[in-house]
N, C-alpha and C positions, 0 to 999 in steps of 0.2 A: 772227406775223411773225418771220422769222428774225433772229438777232442781227446778222448782217452788214448786213442791210437797215436795221435800226434805227440802227446806228452811222454809216451813210452820210448819214442825215438831218441837216439843219442843227440846231445846238444853240441853245437859247434860254437866256440868262443869267437867273438869279434869285438873290435874296439870302436867306439864312437864318442862323440862329445854331446853335451846337452847344456842348454841355458841353465844357470844356477837356480833360478826361480822355478823353472819347469821341473828340474830334478828334485828340488825341495818339495814341491807339490806332489810329485809322484811318490816320494818317500812317505809323505803324510797320508796319501790315499792308501798306499799299501798297508801302513800301520793301522789305519782306521778300519780296513777291510780284513785285517788279520792275514794278509797274503804277502808273499815275497814280491819284491820289485820285479824280478824276472817274470813272474806270472802275469803282471800287468803289462810288461813290455811284449810278451808273447801274444797276449790278447789284442793289444793295439796293433801289432804287426799283422796278425791274422785278419783283423777287421779291415785294415788298410788294403791288404792284398786282395781280399774278397771284393771290396768296393771297386778297386781299380781293374780287376780282371773279370768281373761279372757283367753280363749284358742285361741283367734283370734289375729292376728297381729294388731298393732295400725295403724291408717289411714296413718300417715306420713311415716311409714315404707313401707307400700304397695305403696304409691305414689312414693317414691324413687325407689323402685323396678321397677315399671312401666316405670319411666323415664329412668332408666338404660337400661331396655330392648329395649326401643325405640331408644336410642342413640347407644347402642353397640350390637344390635341384630346380625349383620353380624360377628362381632368379636367372640361373644359367639358361634355361629354356627361353625366357624372355629376351635375354641378351643375344641369343643365337638367331632371333627373328630378324 
């Protein structure tokens, strides 16, 4: 589902607790980015759910793997012998 569609849906309130240092950091990041705390929480929850429910590796993991293969291909071939 696209992000714009997700954000148009009605929000449901829920209560939780956070470590004071983590909450202060979240507030600072939101201010630095000119975003609301809720937007950062939504983004974090979306990424967490995607990571936990997806069977495919994340893009940055695949990018790192490809870079490693390009850099160390000959070494990997020697080690495989």
